[in-house]
C-alpha positions in Angstrom: 115.5 10.6 52.4 117.5 10.0 49.0 115.6 12.2 45.9 114.9 9.9 43.4 116.8 9.6 40.4 116.3 12.2 37.6 115.2 9.6 35.5 112.3 8.6 37.4 111.2 12.2 36.9 109.4 10.9 33.3 110.2 12.6 29.9 110.5 16.9 30.2 110.3 19.5 27.6 112.5 21.7 26.8 110.9 25.4 26.9 113.8 26.6 24.8 111.8 25.6 21.9 108.6 25.3 20.2 105.7 22.5 20.3 104.8 21.7 17.2 101.2 23.6 18.3 103.0 26.4 18.9 104.5 26.2 15.6 101.6 25.8 14.1 100.1 29.0 15.6 102.7 31.3 15.0 102.9 30.0 11.0 98.8 30.7 11.1 99.3 34.5 12.6 102.3 34.7 10.1 99.5 33.8 7.3 96.6 36.4 8.8 99.2 39.1 9.2 100.6 39.2 5.3 96.3 38.4 4.4 96.2 42.1 5.3 99.2 43.7 4.8 99.8 42.1 0.8 96.8 43.6 -0.6 97.1 47.6 1.0 101.2 47.7 -0.1 99.5 46.5 -3.4 97.0 49.1 -3.1 100.0 51.5 -2.2 101.6 50.9 -4.9 98.6 51.2 -7.8 97.9 54.7 -5.9 101.4 55.6 -6.2 101.5 54.7 -10.3 97.7 56.3 -10.5 99.4 59.8 -8.8 102.2 59.5 -11.7 99.6 58.4 -14.2 97.9 62.1 -13.7 101.4 63.3 -13.4 102.3 62.6 -17.5 98.9 63.7 -18.3 99.7 67.9 -16.6 102.9 67.5 -18.3 100.9 66.4 -21.2 98.7 69.4 -20.7 101.3 72.3 -20.1 103.3 71.6 -23.0 100.0 71.7 -25.2 99.1 74.7 -23.4 103.3 76.0 -23.9 103.0 75.2 -27.8 99.9 77.0 -28.1 101.8 80.6 -26.9 104.3 80.3 -29.3 102.3 78.7 -32.1 99.2 80.4 -31.4 97.3 77.8 -31.6 97.5 73.7 -30.8 99.3 71.0 -32.6 97.3 69.3 -35.8 96.4 65.9 -34.0 98.0 64.4 -36.9 99.2 65.7 -40.7 98.9 63.8 -43.8 101.9 65.1 -45.2 104.1 63.3 -42.9 102.2 61.3 -41.1 103.3 62.8 -37.8 101.4 62.6 -34.1 101.2 65.8 -31.7 103.3 64.1 -29.7 105.8 65.0 -32.0 105.1 68.2 -32.6 105.3 68.5 -28.2 108.4 67.9 -28.0 110.2 70.9 -27.6 108.4 71.7 -25.0 108.4 68.0 -23.1 111.9 68.5 -23.0 112.7 67.2 -25.6 114.4 69.7 -27.7 117.5 67.5 -29.2 115.4 64.4 -30.2 112.8 66.8 -32.2 115.6 68.0 -34.0 116.3 65.2 -35.3 112.9 64.7 -37.4 112.7 65.9 -41.1 109.4 67.3 -41.3 109.6 67.4 -45.1 110.3 64.6 -45.2 108.2 61.9 -47.1 105.3 60.0 -45.4 105.8 58.2 -42.6 107.0 54.8 -44.0 108.9 56.5 -47.1 110.9 59.2 -44.8 113.2 56.1 -44.3 115.8 54.2 -46.2 114.9 51.1 -45.4 110.6 51.3 -46.1 110.2 50.9 -42.3 109.2 53.1 -39.4 110.0 55.8 -38.1 113.0 55.1 -36.1 113.0 58.2 -33.7 109.9 55.2 -32.4 112.7 53.6 -30.3 112.8 56.5 -27.8 111.3 55.7 -24.9 109.5 58.9 -23.4 108.6 58.2 -19.7 105.5 61.0 -19.5 103.8 59.3 -22.8 103.2 56.0 -21.1 101.3 54.9 -17.5 103.3 53.0 -15.1 100.6 50.7 -14.8 99.7 49.9 -18.7 101.1 46.7 -19.4 101.8 46.9 -23.2 104.8 49.5 -23.9 105.4 48.8 -27.6 104.0 48.8 -30.6 102.6 45.4 -31.5 102.5 45.7 -35.5 105.2 44.7 -37.4 104.7 47.3 -39.9 106.4 49.4 -37.2 109.1 47.5 -36.6 112.5 49.7 -37.0 115.6 46.9 -37.9 113.6 44.5 -36.1 112.5 46.3 -33.2 109.7 47.6 -31.9 108.8 51.0 -31.0 107.6 52.4 -28.1 103.9 53.2 -27.8 101.8 55.9 -26.1 98.8 55.4 -23.4 97.6 58.9 -24.2 95.6 59.8 -26.9 94.3 62.9 -28.0 90.0 63.3 -28.4 88.8 64.6 -31.8 85.4 64.2 -30.6 82.5 62.8 -30.2 81.4 60.6 -33.2 77.3 59.1 -34.0 74.6 60.3 -33.6 73.9 63.8 -31.3 71.0 63.5 -28.5 69.0 65.6 -30.3 69.2 64.3 -34.1 71.7 65.5 -36.4 75.7 64.1 -36.3 78.7 65.2 -34.5 80.9 66.9 -37.5 83.4 65.1 -39.4 87.1 66.0 -40.7 85.8 66.7 -44.3 86.4 64.7 -47.2 88.4 62.4 -44.9 87.8 59.0 -43.0 85.7 59.1 -40.1 88.0 61.7 -37.9 86.3 63.7 -35.5 86.3 67.4 -35.7 84.7 68.7 -32.4 87.4 67.7 -30.8 90.1 70.0 -30.1 93.1 67.3 -31.2 91.8 65.7 -35.0 92.8 65.3 -38.0 95.0 68.8 -40.1 94.0 70.9 -36.9 95.0 74.2 -35.9 92.4 74.8 -33.1 93.5 77.9 -30.5 92.0 78.2 -27.3 90.0 80.1 -27.7 87.7 77.7 -29.8 86.3 76.1 -27.0 83.5 77.3 -26.0 81.8 75.4 -24.0 84.6 75.8 -21.5 87.7 74.4 -21.0 87.1 72.7 -17.7 84.0 70.7 -18.6 85.9 69.8 -22.5 88.6 66.5 -22.7 92.0 66.6 -24.7 93.2 63.7 -24.0 92.5 60.6 -22.7 94.0 57.5 -21.5 94.3 54.1 -23.2 96.4 51.4 -20.9 94.4 48.5 -20.5 92.6 47.2 -25.0 93.8 45.0 -27.0 98.0 44.7 -27.8 97.0 45.0 -31.8 95.6 48.7 -31.0 98.7 50.2 -29.9 101.1 51.9 -32.7 104.5 54.0 -31.8 103.9 57.1 -30.1 105.5 59.0 -33.3 102.8 57.7 -35.5 99.7 60.6 -36.5 98.0 59.4 -39.7 98.1 56.8 -42.1 95.3 56.7 -44.8 92.0 56.2 -42.8 93.3 55.3 -38.5 95.0 57.2 -36.9 97.0 56.2 -34.2 97.4 59.7 -32.3 93.6 60.5 -31.9 90.5 58.4 -31.0 86.6 59.8 -31.1 84.4 59.4 -28.8 81.3 56.3 -29.5 80.8 53.9 -27.1 81.1 53.6 -23.2 85.0 53.4 -21.2 86.4 49.8 -21.6 84.4 48.4 -24.7 86.3 46.2 -26.2 87.5 46.3 -29.7 85.9 46.9 -33.1 82.5 46.6 -30.3 79.7 48.0 -31.0 80.5 49.5 -34.6 83.3 50.8 -33.7 86.4 50.6 -35.6 90.2 51.4 -34.8 89.4 55.5 -34.9 86.7 55.0 -31.9 88.6 52.2 -29.7 87.5 53.6 -26.7 89.2 55.2 -22.9 90.2 52.9 -20.4 93.1 51.4 -18.3 94.4 49.3 -15.5 93.8 51.8 -13.1 90.5 49.9 -11.1 87.3 52.0 -11.9 88.3 54.8 -14.0 90.9 56.1 -16.3 92.4 59.3 -16.5 91.5 62.3 -19.0 93.1 65.4 -19.0 90.7 68.6 -19.8 91.5 71.5 -21.6 92.2 73.5 -18.6 95.2 71.7 -17.7 93.2 69.5 -15.0 93.2 66.4 -15.3 90.2 63.8 -14.0 90.0 60.5 -12.8 86.6 59.2 -15.2 84.3 56.8 -13.7 84.1 53.6 -15.9 80.3 53.9 -15.3 80.0 57.8 -16.9 76.9 58.2 -18.3 77.5 58.1 -22.3 75.4 61.5 -23.0 78.0 63.4 -21.1 81.2 61.6 -21.5 80.3 63.0 -25.7 79.6 66.2 -24.5 82.7 67.4 -23.0 84.6 65.5 -25.8 83.2 67.9 -28.2 85.0 71.9 -27.8 81.8 73.3 -29.9 78.8 71.1 -29.2 76.4 73.9 -26.6 75.9 70.7 -24.3 74.6 71.6 -21.1 75.5 68.5 -19.3 78.2 68.6 -17.0 81.1 66.6 -15.4 80.6 66.5 -11.5 
């Protein structure tokens, strides 16, 4: 009996290819896998940035203590005579000795110390350890800081001048006498040269430097700038809770609250050189207590 011709067998599909249904299923599976993997990759990258941010603060803490070993005090948060910041004074301890040597500390104020009357040119130097890798804004956003039409680099790490406002038991927190609303119960404040022995509340329970990498663009200044009249650029008071909007609840430029681009909280450097990650929901009374070096508060960080 003769075999039937191949053409009589009807249409057949090559097993080497994909049907449309199989292709759609494959695409769907790939989409599900990507949906599971990509958030994990993003979380992993943010975890790495958060670790790097913490390490930057540890480096700053070590530099501050090394400065104390050399000068028998911590640096001032800002100096009125030359308007420079504590970030400048610790440059030798941050392995930035050549840059530090370029500063003329007796050559007038921040704006008058340069030939064109503009911002200090050394702010054009990027200091990686002064920037949080998760921060979106890396340059000063005010035209007053511009140098030859360039915006200088900013910082995301600010000295803590101390708490401001009413104490829980009545009265007001101490301010620097005769000046603007500069807290004076923190370790880094205007015209201050405080010592480790001045931290009577316990170094491991006292803020020294806090992270601000989340705020509005107009709140950032060059890292070189410490104090310019009333505004304090390199340090902040603790007045409102973490992540509060600029000028909210009676806060001014000196009171810009700590906050970060890290989910859930922000980093702070403690007096013993350790770094802690504060929750956005920290109790305000406890938060203010930790900003004071000598308030005799009983609140403790956990």
